[in-house]
C-alpha positions as CSV (number, residue, x, y, z in Angstrom):
1,M,104.9,-72.4,53.7
2,S,103.5,-74.0,56.6
3,E,101.6,-77.3,55.4
4,E,98.2,-75.6,57.3
5,F,98.2,-72.6,54.7
6,T,98.7,-74.8,51.3
7,D,95.9,-74.3,48.9
8,H,94.6,-77.8,49.7
9,A,94.3,-77.3,53.3
10,L,92.4,-74.0,52.8
11,D,90.2,-75.3,50.1
12,R,88.8,-78.0,52.8
13,F,87.0,-74.9,54.0
14,R,85.6,-73.8,50.9
15,S,82.2,-75.4,51.2
16,Y,81.8,-74.0,55.0
17,L,82.6,-70.6,53.8
18,L,80.5,-71.1,51.0
19,L,77.3,-72.1,53.1
20,L,78.0,-69.2,55.2
21,A,77.9,-66.3,52.4
22,Q,74.7,-68.2,50.7
23,V,73.2,-67.5,54.0
24,R,74.1,-64.2,54.7
25,L,73.5,-62.7,51.2
26,G,70.2,-64.3,51.1
27,P,68.4,-65.1,47.7
28,E,67.8,-61.6,46.4
29,V,71.4,-60.6,46.8
30,R,72.7,-63.8,45.3
31,R,70.9,-63.0,42.2
32,K,73.5,-60.0,41.7
33,L,76.5,-61.4,43.4
34,E,78.3,-64.9,43.1
35,A,78.9,-66.3,46.8
36,S,81.5,-69.0,45.1
37,D,83.8,-65.6,43.9
38,I,83.6,-63.9,47.2
39,V,84.6,-67.3,48.9
40,Q,87.5,-67.7,46.3
41,Q,88.7,-64.6,46.7
42,T,88.7,-64.9,51.1
43,L,90.6,-68.1,50.2
44,L,93.0,-66.2,48.1
45,E,93.4,-63.5,50.7
46,A,93.7,-66.1,53.5
47,H,96.5,-67.9,51.3
48,R,98.4,-64.6,50.7
49,D,98.0,-63.3,54.1
50,H,98.7,-66.5,56.3
51,A,101.5,-64.7,58.1
52,N,99.0,-62.4,60.1
53,F,97.1,-65.6,61.4
54,R,98.1,-65.9,64.8
55,G,96.0,-69.0,66.0
56,Q,96.8,-72.4,66.6
57,T,93.8,-74.1,66.5
58,V,91.3,-75.0,63.6
59,A,88.4,-73.1,65.5
60,A,91.1,-70.0,65.6
61,K,91.5,-70.7,61.8
62,V,87.8,-70.7,60.9
63,A,87.1,-67.4,63.1
64,W,89.9,-65.9,61.0
65,L,88.4,-67.0,57.7
66,R,85.0,-65.8,58.8
67,Q,86.6,-62.4,59.5
68,I,87.6,-61.9,55.9
69,L,84.7,-63.3,54.4
70,A,82.9,-60.9,56.4
71,R,84.8,-58.2,55.1
72,N,84.6,-59.7,51.5
73,L,80.9,-59.9,51.5
74,A,80.4,-56.3,53.0
75,N,82.7,-54.8,50.6
76,S,81.0,-56.7,47.7
77,I,77.7,-55.4,49.0
78,R,78.9,-51.8,49.3
79,D,80.1,-52.2,45.9
80,L,76.8,-53.5,44.6
81,R,74.7,-50.4,46.6
82,R,77.7,-48.2,45.6
83,G,77.2,-46.5,48.8
84,K,79.8,-45.4,51.5
85,R,81.8,-47.9,53.3
86,D,79.4,-48.4,56.7
87,L,81.7,-49.8,59.1
88,A,78.6,-50.3,61.9
89,R,77.1,-52.7,58.9
90,E,80.7,-54.7,58.1
91,R,80.8,-55.5,61.9
92,S,77.2,-56.3,61.9
93,L,77.8,-58.8,58.9
94,E,81.0,-59.9,60.6
95,N,78.3,-60.7,63.8
96,A,75.7,-62.3,61.4
97,L,78.5,-64.8,60.0
98,E,79.4,-65.7,63.5
99,E,75.7,-66.3,64.4
100,S,75.4,-68.4,61.4
101,A,78.0,-70.5,62.4
102,L,77.0,-70.9,65.7
103,R,73.7,-71.9,64.4
104,L,75.4,-74.4,62.2
105,E,77.1,-75.9,65.0
106,E,74.0,-75.9,67.6
107,W,72.1,-77.5,64.5
108,L,74.6,-80.4,64.6
109,A,74.8,-81.2,68.4
110,A,74.0,-80.4,72.0
111,E,76.0,-77.7,73.6
112,Q,79.3,-79.4,74.7
113,S,81.8,-77.4,76.5
114,S,85.5,-79.3,76.0
115,P,87.6,-77.7,73.5
116,S,88.4,-81.0,71.9
117,M,84.2,-81.3,71.4
118,H,84.4,-77.7,70.0
119,A,86.8,-78.5,67.6
120,E,84.9,-81.6,66.6
121,R,81.9,-79.8,66.1
122,Q,83.9,-77.2,63.7
123,E,84.7,-80.2,61.6
124,R,81.0,-81.2,61.5
125,A,80.0,-77.9,60.5
126,V,82.5,-78.5,57.7
127,R,81.4,-81.8,56.5
128,V,77.8,-80.6,57.1
129,A,78.7,-77.5,54.7
130,E,80.2,-80.0,52.2
131,A,77.2,-81.9,52.0
132,M,75.0,-79.2,51.6
133,T,77.0,-78.1,48.4
134,E,75.7,-81.5,47.0
135,L,72.3,-80.9,47.3
136,P,70.1,-79.8,44.5
137,E,69.7,-75.9,44.8
138,S,65.9,-75.7,45.7
139,Q,66.3,-78.1,48.5
140,R,69.6,-76.2,49.8
141,E,67.4,-73.2,49.5
142,A,64.6,-74.3,51.5
143,I,67.2,-75.7,54.4
144,I,68.8,-72.3,54.6
145,L,65.8,-70.5,54.7
146,R,64.0,-72.6,57.1
147,Y,67.0,-73.3,59.5
148,W,68.9,-70.4,59.2
149,H,66.4,-67.4,58.4
150,A,63.8,-69.1,60.7
151,R,61.3,-68.4,57.8
152,S,57.8,-70.3,57.8
153,L,57.0,-72.9,55.3
154,A,54.6,-70.3,53.6
155,E,57.1,-67.7,53.6
156,I,59.5,-70.2,51.8
157,A,56.7,-71.5,49.2
158,T,56.6,-67.8,48.5
159,E,60.3,-67.3,47.9
160,L,60.8,-70.1,46.2
161,G,57.5,-69.7,44.2
162,V,56.2,-73.5,45.0
163,S,53.3,-74.5,47.2
164,T,53.9,-75.4,51.1
165,S,53.6,-78.9,50.6
166,A,56.5,-78.9,47.7
167,V,58.4,-77.0,50.4
168,T,57.9,-79.6,53.0
169,G,58.8,-82.4,50.3
170,L,62.3,-80.1,49.6
171,L,62.7,-80.1,53.3
172,Q,62.3,-83.9,53.9
173,R,64.2,-84.7,50.9
174,G,67.2,-82.4,51.8
175,L,67.2,-83.6,55.2
176,R,67.1,-87.5,54.6
177,T,69.8,-87.0,51.6
178,L,72.1,-84.7,54.2
179,R,71.8,-87.4,56.9
180,N,72.7,-90.1,54.3
181,S,75.5,-88.2,53.3
182,L,76.9,-87.3,56.9
183,Y,76.3,-91.0,57.3
184,D,78.7,-92.1,54.6
185,L,81.2,-89.8,56.0
186,H,82.1,-91.7,58.9
């Protein structure tokens, strides 16, 4: 087995995939589905099916993992709703994951065009996702709702059942912790 598909090599993408799953599931669905279970299934499938991977770069591997995650999320949501398989919804979920990944990259840096800069952004996205998992759940949820779902402070306050000033505090503390974590990683 090649080094790039060992459990450890794939596990480095766990936080990244978990963040994408949490963003896509949203808080109401996460009450019924465990994003970490779906990510675990995704990593197990990637490990099992590594011979199907045809890419040569980290970016290609990340895109392949997102496709597996999108399929697993769609299947889990479908099972939850007990509806028929909807290929349009599955494709829509895959596109939404791609959009979330792009938002994460855009959040990290201004547009850069070289392949090495793209790979660097992918690496930073993985580091941000790892740092996000270390945040308290309320701070992580506030950041996800604000920066990935573009919700207003009032909407976040309603969703989390707190005041808008509490949301402001959650966002400030969460972003400060993220900056410190990312700074410490360098």
